[in-house]
C-alpha positions as CSV (number, residue, x, y, z in Angstrom):
1,X,143.5,141.3,56.4
2,X,141.2,143.8,55.0
3,X,137.9,144.2,56.5
4,X,134.1,145.4,55.8
5,X,132.8,147.5,58.2
6,X,129.4,146.4,59.1
7,X,126.1,148.6,59.8
8,X,127.0,149.1,63.4
9,X,130.4,149.7,62.9
10,X,132.1,146.4,64.0
11,X,134.6,145.2,61.3
12,X,134.8,141.7,59.9
13,X,137.2,140.0,57.7
14,X,136.2,139.9,54.3
15,X,138.2,136.3,54.0
16,X,137.2,133.5,56.5
17,X,137.0,129.9,56.8
18,X,133.8,128.1,56.8
19,X,133.0,124.8,58.3
20,X,129.8,123.8,56.3
21,X,130.1,119.8,55.6
22,X,133.5,119.9,57.5
23,X,132.6,116.4,59.2
24,X,133.2,116.7,63.0
25,X,135.9,114.2,63.2
26,X,138.2,116.7,60.8
27,X,137.0,119.7,62.1
28,X,138.8,120.6,65.0
29,X,142.0,120.1,62.5
30,X,141.2,122.2,59.9
31,X,139.9,124.8,61.8
32,X,143.3,124.7,63.8
33,X,145.2,124.4,60.6
34,X,143.3,127.5,59.2
35,X,143.9,129.8,62.2
36,X,147.5,128.3,62.2
37,X,147.9,129.9,58.6
38,X,145.9,132.8,59.6
39,X,142.7,132.9,58.9
40,X,140.8,135.3,61.9
41,X,137.1,134.7,60.8
42,X,135.5,131.3,61.3
43,X,131.7,130.6,60.1
44,X,130.1,127.5,61.3
45,X,126.2,126.8,62.3
46,X,123.9,125.0,64.4
47,X,122.6,122.9,61.5
48,X,126.7,122.1,60.6
49,X,126.7,120.3,63.8
50,X,130.2,120.9,64.2
51,X,129.8,124.1,66.7
52,X,131.8,122.2,69.8
53,X,134.8,120.8,67.5
54,X,135.3,124.9,66.2
55,X,134.9,125.7,70.0
56,X,138.2,122.9,70.7
57,X,140.1,124.2,67.9
58,X,139.8,128.1,69.3
59,X,140.5,126.8,72.9
60,X,143.6,124.9,71.7
61,X,144.9,127.4,68.8
62,X,146.6,130.1,71.2
63,X,145.1,132.7,69.0
64,X,143.6,135.6,71.6
65,X,140.1,135.7,71.2
66,X,139.4,139.0,70.3
67,X,141.8,138.6,67.2
68,X,139.1,136.0,66.1
69,X,136.0,137.2,64.2
70,X,133.4,134.1,65.2
71,X,129.8,133.5,63.4
72,X,127.5,131.1,64.0
73,X,123.6,131.0,62.6
74,X,120.3,130.3,64.5
75,X,118.7,126.8,62.8
76,X,115.0,126.8,62.2
77,X,114.0,124.7,64.9
78,X,115.6,127.2,67.5
79,X,113.2,129.8,66.3
80,X,110.9,131.6,69.2
81,X,111.8,133.9,71.5
82,X,112.5,131.1,73.9
83,X,114.1,128.5,71.6
84,X,116.6,130.8,69.9
85,X,117.9,132.5,73.1
86,X,118.4,129.2,74.7
87,X,120.2,127.8,71.4
88,X,122.2,130.9,71.3
89,X,123.7,130.5,74.6
90,X,124.2,126.5,74.0
91,X,126.2,127.9,70.9
92,X,128.3,129.7,72.8
93,X,129.2,126.9,75.4
94,X,129.8,124.6,72.6
95,X,131.8,127.5,71.1
96,X,133.5,127.9,74.6
97,X,133.2,131.5,74.0
98,X,131.0,134.2,75.9
99,X,130.4,136.2,73.1
100,X,129.5,135.7,69.4
101,X,130.5,138.4,66.9
102,X,128.2,137.9,64.3
103,X,124.9,135.7,65.0
104,X,122.9,134.9,61.8
105,X,119.2,133.7,61.0
106,X,119.7,130.9,58.8
107,X,116.9,131.0,57.0
108,X,113.3,133.1,56.9
109,X,111.0,130.3,58.2
110,X,109.2,129.4,61.3
111,X,109.2,132.2,64.0
112,X,111.5,134.6,62.6
113,X,110.5,137.5,64.6
114,X,110.6,135.8,68.2
115,X,114.1,134.9,67.2
116,X,115.0,138.3,66.1
117,X,114.0,139.9,69.6
118,X,116.1,137.4,71.5
119,X,118.8,138.2,69.7
120,X,118.7,142.0,69.7
121,X,118.0,141.3,73.4
122,X,121.3,139.4,73.3
123,X,122.7,142.3,71.3
124,X,121.5,144.9,74.2
125,X,123.3,142.2,76.8
126,X,126.9,142.4,74.8
127,X,126.5,138.5,74.1
128,X,126.1,139.2,70.5
129,X,128.2,142.1,68.5
130,X,126.3,142.2,65.4
131,X,123.4,140.4,63.8
132,X,122.4,139.6,60.5
133,X,120.2,137.1,58.3
134,X,121.6,135.1,55.7
135,X,118.9,132.9,53.0
136,X,116.8,135.4,52.8
137,X,114.3,136.5,50.0
138,X,114.6,140.1,49.3
139,X,111.1,141.0,50.2
140,X,111.7,138.8,53.5
141,X,114.9,140.9,54.1
142,X,112.8,144.1,53.6
143,X,110.1,143.2,55.8
144,X,112.8,141.8,59.0
145,X,114.6,145.3,58.4
146,X,111.2,146.7,58.8
147,X,110.7,145.1,61.8
148,X,113.9,145.1,63.4
149,X,115.0,147.5,66.6
150,X,118.8,146.7,65.7
151,X,119.1,146.6,61.4
152,X,120.4,143.0,60.2
153,X,123.8,142.9,58.4
154,X,122.5,140.8,55.4
């Protein structure tokens, strides 16, 4: 497996399995199959509504947690400091993990600053190994990078 090194030194597999638009009914089986054939990076999001199924698959797979690079994304309705923090802890519960390898702010709308601060605190607590952003326009990427204490991985 080839890896890319994120800005904080964390290594992320360059090939991963994403579960966008994978139904809840199919998700657990699909992730189990992906892990069985060698995928070690799994990408999900709160807005995909299948984090529990991903967590079930990881738990059943027999693959040690430290061998799986797990990414999820915070959805807009969970932005703001308290909401983001609570939703990330809930995502970890659904995913049946004690930490996330990468957590992304899914889009650049709503209270991204409060949400980003919550992710930074979870990072400091060791619950998130890396923070990033997705679907941000360039000006918003520059803005959040200027604001951030812990620089995002775009």
